Structure formats: C-alpha cells, structure tokens
C-alpha positions as CSV (number, residue, x, y, z in Angstrom):
1,M,59.2,51.3,-97.1
2,S,57.1,49.0,-95.0
3,F,53.4,48.4,-94.6
4,I,52.1,46.9,-91.3
5,H,48.7,45.3,-91.1
6,C,47.1,43.9,-87.9
7,K,43.5,43.7,-86.8
8,G,42.3,46.8,-88.7
9,F,45.6,48.7,-88.1
10,H,47.2,49.6,-91.4
11,A,50.4,51.7,-91.2
12,V,52.9,52.9,-93.8
13,I,56.4,53.5,-92.6
14,P,58.4,55.1,-95.5
15,G,61.6,55.9,-93.6
16,D,63.5,58.7,-95.3
17,L,61.7,58.3,-98.7
18,E,61.8,61.6,-100.6
19,T,59.3,63.1,-103.1
20,T,61.0,61.6,-106.2
21,G,60.8,58.1,-104.6
22,W,57.1,58.5,-103.7
23,K,56.3,59.4,-107.3
24,K,58.2,56.4,-108.7
25,L,56.4,54.1,-106.3
26,L,53.0,55.6,-107.2
27,E,53.5,54.1,-110.7
28,L,52.9,50.7,-109.2
29,E,49.3,49.5,-108.8
30,A,50.2,47.2,-105.9
31,F,51.7,50.1,-104.0
32,R,48.6,52.3,-104.7
33,M,46.4,49.5,-103.4
34,E,48.4,49.3,-100.1
35,L,48.2,53.0,-99.7
36,R,44.4,52.8,-99.9
37,R,44.3,50.6,-96.8
38,T,46.5,52.9,-94.7
39,T,45.0,54.2,-91.4
40,V,48.2,55.5,-89.8
41,F,50.7,57.4,-92.0
42,I,54.2,57.8,-90.6
43,A,55.4,61.0,-92.3
44,S,58.4,60.4,-94.5
45,H,61.8,61.9,-93.5
46,H,60.4,62.9,-90.1
47,G,57.8,65.2,-91.7
48,R,60.4,67.3,-93.5
49,E,59.4,69.1,-96.7
50,N,61.5,66.8,-99.0
51,G,59.6,63.8,-97.9
52,Y,56.1,65.2,-98.6
53,C,54.3,64.1,-101.8
54,R,50.8,65.5,-102.2
55,E,50.0,62.9,-104.9
56,V,50.2,60.1,-102.3
57,F,47.0,61.4,-100.8
58,D,45.1,60.8,-104.0
59,F,45.3,57.2,-102.9
60,C,45.5,57.5,-99.1
61,T,43.2,59.0,-96.5
62,P,44.6,57.9,-93.2
63,D,43.1,58.5,-89.8
64,V,46.2,60.3,-88.6
65,V,49.7,61.2,-89.6
66,V,52.6,60.7,-87.2
67,F,55.9,62.7,-87.2
68,S,58.5,60.6,-85.5
69,D,61.1,63.2,-84.5
70,S,62.9,64.8,-81.6
71,R,63.7,68.4,-80.8
72,I,64.1,70.7,-83.8
73,A,67.7,70.7,-85.0
74,H,67.1,71.7,-88.6
75,A,64.8,74.2,-90.3
76,T,63.5,71.3,-92.4
77,Q,62.0,69.8,-89.3
78,E,59.5,72.6,-88.9
79,E,56.0,71.1,-88.8
80,T,53.6,71.9,-91.6
81,N,49.9,71.7,-91.8
82,K,50.1,70.0,-95.2
83,Y,49.4,66.6,-93.8
84,A,46.5,67.6,-91.7
85,S,44.3,68.3,-94.7
86,H,44.7,64.7,-95.9
87,V,43.5,62.8,-92.8
88,R,40.2,62.0,-91.1
89,G,41.3,62.7,-87.5
90,I,41.3,60.7,-84.3
91,T,40.5,61.3,-80.7
92,F,43.7,61.5,-78.7
93,N,43.7,62.5,-75.1
94,S,40.1,63.7,-75.4
95,Q,41.0,66.0,-78.4
96,E,40.5,65.7,-82.1
97,R,43.9,65.4,-83.7
98,F,45.1,65.1,-87.2
99,V,48.9,65.0,-86.7
100,L,50.8,63.5,-83.8
101,T,54.5,64.0,-83.1
102,T,56.7,62.0,-80.8
103,R,58.4,65.4,-80.1
104,N,55.2,66.8,-78.6
105,D,53.2,63.7,-77.7
106,G,55.9,61.3,-76.5
107,S,55.9,57.6,-77.3
108,L,52.8,56.4,-79.1
109,T,51.1,53.0,-78.7
110,W,48.2,51.6,-80.7
111,T,46.0,49.0,-79.0
112,Y,43.4,47.0,-80.9
C-alpha cells in the first residue's frame, strides 16, 4: 500500500490488497485521512472483485479510478461499473471518463 502526493496529485496504489485487508486498514484514522486526499485511485488487484471494498469510498471520492491490467486472462478481470459510481470523473481524450484501464487506454501519464 502506497500513497503518492505531488503538486495536487494524490494517488493510492494498493497493489493486490483484498477486501479483508481494506477493512482492517479502514480501522486506522491516519489511513482514512490519506484516503480523503486521494484524487487517483489505482484499483486493487487489477480491478478484480476480491480487491473491491465499497466502504473505502465512504472516505474517498477520487477524480478517476485506474485499472492497471493487460488482456483478460481470468474471469476475475472482467471490468465492473462498481468503481465508476464513486468518482467525480475527468476529461480524457476529450471525453468524460470515470475509469481508465491500461488495457484499453494504454500507458497513462499525469502532468501537473
């Protein structure tokens, strides 16, 4: 689990954290405070179901969620719209987007 902060960019990179781990971390006030600052949320476990924890979004309303993944090799990689309902949205390639994926959108770079 990492948080990155730079010039208004606040990202959470949870790696392969699963739901049980999210719930344990949510018990920590310092962790909840970091989530509140998050603008870019990298989906845990490449967006798979077992990495999603709805309760995280009681403390976190990011601008966008990113799924870092490649071609679909497992049924658990199927994208869900669960994340889209928790974000504000950004303009990406002249379109409003809520979820970006490296599979569909390629490499992603943020410039501030």
